[in-house]
C-alpha positions as CSV (number, residue, x, y, z in Angstrom):
1,M,94.1,95.6,130.2
2,T,96.1,97.7,127.8
3,T,95.1,97.5,124.1
4,L,97.6,98.0,121.6
5,F,97.3,97.9,117.8
6,F,100.5,96.3,116.1
7,G,102.9,98.8,117.4
8,L,105.2,98.6,114.1
9,I,107.5,101.3,112.9
10,V,106.7,101.8,109.3
11,S,109.8,102.6,106.9
12,T,111.4,102.4,103.5
13,A,115.0,102.5,102.5
14,L,116.6,106.0,103.4
15,S,118.9,107.9,101.1
16,S,121.5,108.3,103.9
17,D,120.3,104.9,105.5
18,R,121.3,106.4,108.9
19,V,118.9,107.0,112.0
20,Y,120.4,108.3,115.0
21,H,118.9,107.7,118.5
22,V,118.5,110.2,121.4
23,D,120.3,108.3,124.3
24,K,120.5,110.9,127.0
25,T,119.2,114.5,127.8
26,K,120.3,117.3,130.0
27,G,118.5,120.5,129.9
28,Q,118.2,121.6,126.1
29,L,120.9,119.3,124.8
30,A,120.8,115.7,123.8
31,L,123.3,112.9,123.2
32,I,122.8,110.9,119.9
33,D,124.6,107.9,119.0
34,A,126.9,109.5,116.3
35,G,130.5,110.6,116.1
36,L,132.9,112.1,113.8
37,K,132.9,109.1,111.4
38,S,129.3,109.5,110.9
39,G,129.9,112.6,108.6
40,L,127.8,115.0,110.8
41,S,129.1,118.4,111.1
42,K,128.7,121.1,113.8
43,G,125.9,123.4,112.9
44,Q,124.2,120.9,110.7
45,R,120.3,121.0,110.7
46,L,118.8,117.7,111.6
47,Y,115.0,116.4,111.6
48,V,113.2,114.7,114.5
49,K,110.5,112.2,114.8
50,R,108.9,111.2,118.1
51,W,106.9,108.1,119.3
52,V,103.3,109.3,120.0
53,G,100.7,106.6,120.9
54,T,101.3,104.0,118.2
55,E,103.5,105.7,115.6
56,Y,106.3,108.0,115.1
57,Q,105.3,111.6,114.3
58,D,107.1,114.7,112.9
59,A,108.7,116.5,116.0
60,G,110.4,119.4,114.5
61,N,114.1,120.3,113.9
62,A,117.4,119.9,115.7
63,V,121.0,121.3,115.2
64,V,124.5,119.7,115.8
65,V,126.4,121.7,118.7
66,I,129.2,119.2,119.7
67,I,130.9,116.4,117.9
68,A,133.0,114.0,119.5
69,P,134.6,110.6,118.4
70,N,131.8,108.6,119.5
71,R,128.8,110.8,120.5
72,A,127.4,114.1,119.1
73,A,125.4,116.8,121.1
74,V,122.1,118.4,119.5
75,K,119.6,120.5,120.5
76,R,116.5,122.1,119.1
77,S,116.6,124.8,116.3
78,E,113.4,126.6,116.9
79,N,113.9,130.0,118.0
80,K,110.7,130.6,120.1
81,N,110.1,128.2,123.2
82,P,111.8,125.0,121.9
83,K,110.6,121.8,123.5
84,P,113.4,119.7,124.6
85,L,114.2,116.4,122.8
86,R,113.4,113.1,124.7
87,V,115.2,109.8,125.0
88,G,114.0,107.6,122.3
89,D,113.5,110.4,119.7
90,L,114.8,109.5,116.0
91,I,117.0,112.2,114.4
92,F,117.3,112.1,110.5
93,E,119.9,113.9,108.4
94,S,117.5,115.1,105.8
95,E,113.8,115.9,105.6
96,E,113.5,113.4,102.8
97,D,114.6,110.7,104.9
98,R,112.3,111.7,107.7
99,E,109.4,111.6,105.1
100,A,110.5,108.3,103.7
101,Y,110.5,106.6,107.1
102,T,106.8,106.5,107.1
103,S,105.9,106.7,103.3
104,V,106.0,103.0,102.4
105,Y,104.9,100.1,104.4
106,G,107.6,97.9,106.3
107,A,108.0,96.9,109.7
108,E,111.0,98.1,111.4
109,G,110.7,97.5,115.0
110,F,108.1,96.9,117.9
111,Q,106.4,99.6,120.3
112,G,108.8,102.1,119.3
113,V,111.8,100.3,119.4
114,H,113.9,100.1,116.2
115,W,115.6,96.9,115.4
116,G,119.2,96.9,116.1
117,R,118.9,98.9,119.2
118,D,121.2,98.1,121.8
119,I,119.7,96.5,125.1
120,D,121.6,98.8,127.3
121,K,119.9,102.0,125.5
122,L,116.4,101.0,126.2
123,G,114.5,103.4,128.1
124,D,112.6,100.7,130.2
125,I,115.5,98.3,130.5
126,E,114.6,97.9,134.3
127,T,111.5,96.1,133.2
128,L,113.2,93.3,131.2
129,F,114.5,90.2,132.5
130,D,116.6,87.4,131.0
131,T,114.4,84.2,130.7
132,G,117.6,82.1,130.6
133,V,116.7,80.9,127.1
134,S,119.3,81.2,124.4
135,C,119.4,79.5,121.0
136,N,121.7,79.9,118.2
137,G,123.3,83.2,119.5
138,I,119.8,84.6,120.3
139,D,118.9,85.7,124.0
140,F,115.3,86.0,125.0
141,Y,113.9,88.5,127.5
142,Q,110.4,89.3,128.8
143,K,108.8,92.4,130.6
144,L,107.7,92.4,134.2
145,L,104.7,94.2,132.9
146,D,103.5,94.3,129.3
147,I,100.7,94.7,127.0
148,S,98.0,92.0,127.6
149,E,96.0,92.4,124.4
150,V,96.8,93.2,120.7
151,D,93.7,93.9,118.3
152,D,91.2,92.2,120.7
153,V,93.8,89.2,120.9
154,E,94.6,88.0,124.4
155,I,98.3,87.8,124.9
156,E,99.9,85.3,127.1
157,N,103.3,87.0,127.0
158,I,105.8,88.6,124.7
159,D,109.4,87.2,124.1
160,Y,112.0,90.1,123.0
161,S,115.1,88.7,121.1
162,F,118.5,90.1,121.2
163,V,121.4,89.2,119.1
164,D,124.7,90.5,120.6
165,G,122.9,92.7,122.8
166,K,121.0,94.4,119.9
167,F,117.2,94.1,119.6
168,A,116.3,91.5,116.9
169,G,112.7,90.6,117.1
170,V,109.5,89.7,119.3
171,V,107.5,86.6,119.6
172,L,103.7,87.2,120.8
173,N,102.3,84.2,122.5
174,T,98.7,83.3,122.6
175,R,96.4,80.2,123.9
176,G,93.3,78.9,122.2
177,V,92.0,78.4,118.9
178,L,89.9,81.6,118.9
179,N,92.7,83.9,120.0
180,F,94.8,82.4,117.2
181,A,92.0,82.9,114.7
182,K,91.7,86.7,115.8
183,L,95.4,87.1,115.4
184,K,95.6,85.5,112.0
185,S,92.9,87.8,111.0
186,A,94.9,90.7,112.3
187,C,97.9,89.7,110.6
188,I,96.3,89.3,107.1
189,K,94.8,92.8,107.7
190,K,98.1,94.3,108.6
191,F,100.6,92.5,106.4
192,G,98.3,91.3,103.4
193,K,98.5,88.3,101.4
194,M,100.5,85.5,102.9
195,D,103.7,84.7,100.9
196,R,104.0,80.9,102.1
197,I,101.6,78.4,103.9
198,N,102.5,75.2,105.5
199,K,99.2,73.6,106.4
200,E,100.8,70.5,107.9
201,L,102.6,72.7,110.5
202,R,100.1,75.3,110.6
203,L,102.4,78.0,109.9
204,I,102.1,81.1,107.7
205,F,104.8,83.3,106.5
206,W,105.3,86.9,105.1
207,K,108.4,88.8,104.0
208,R,108.3,92.4,103.8
209,D,110.7,95.2,103.5
210,R,113.6,94.0,105.7
211,V,111.2,92.1,108.1
212,I,110.1,88.5,108.6
213,I,106.9,87.5,110.0
214,I,105.9,83.9,111.0
215,L,102.4,82.8,112.4
216,K,102.3,79.2,113.8
217,Y,99.8,77.2,115.8
218,D,100.2,74.2,117.8
219,E,97.2,71.9,117.9
220,S,98.3,69.7,120.7
221,S,99.1,72.5,123.1
222,E,96.6,75.0,121.6
223,E,99.5,77.6,121.4
224,G,99.8,80.2,118.7
225,S,102.8,82.5,118.3
226,L,103.5,85.4,116.2
227,F,107.1,86.0,115.2
228,I,108.2,89.3,114.0
229,A,112.0,90.3,113.3
230,S,114.7,91.8,111.4
231,E,115.5,89.8,108.3
232,Q,119.0,91.4,108.2
233,I,119.9,90.3,111.9
234,Y,118.4,86.7,111.7
235,E,120.2,86.3,108.4
236,Q,123.5,87.3,110.1
237,Q,123.1,84.4,112.7
238,K,122.0,81.9,110.0
239,T,118.9,81.0,111.9
240,Y,116.3,82.1,109.3
241,S,115.8,78.5,107.9
242,L,115.7,77.2,111.5
243,L,112.9,79.4,112.2
244,L,110.8,78.3,109.3
245,N,111.6,74.7,110.0
246,N,111.0,74.4,113.6
């Protein structure tokens, strides 16, 4: 059984508001999702973060070596024994942006995957399968192998939601009132004071920096659900109010 504390990426608004992802690597070179229109220039110094355990950590610097219309190639800028970049590393245009990414609380993703990430660029895409469930333009997937415990809460399964092929949110499903009580306690510890409570629907709601969190319990089925998602993506789909009222 794998144990994981809420694997949420923490961030605040970035000065450039641009975070690039390493998509492919070959030797010392790495491709990132940026191009000529991004404003990057050859020789520009960049700053790297890497997912380690349960959080992103500073991982040195990189430099732009090639700029194409839709892609850019970068490599490490350290002179002595540079460690190669990895798929999934985050690339920032300024050191201030890299520092800001973890300076203020705000959930921006799950288990190292940033909201808005293209489904075909996920490193473990082969473990995802389409559940066949689609609602209001949102498609749901699950993993063949996934975490089974979060903060001592047994997890039945996790639904990963995608809007137009972009990662939008997760739903962690539990069973039993004891598990729900543990999950509620963990949420209060992680997210702080609730912003809204609906006692009749057994629903608790938090709104943080660009993220919505909904915790719900169904007494008849004894099923609890924790919904964490990108506020921006769901508002674009006009499903925000539906999620709160269903």
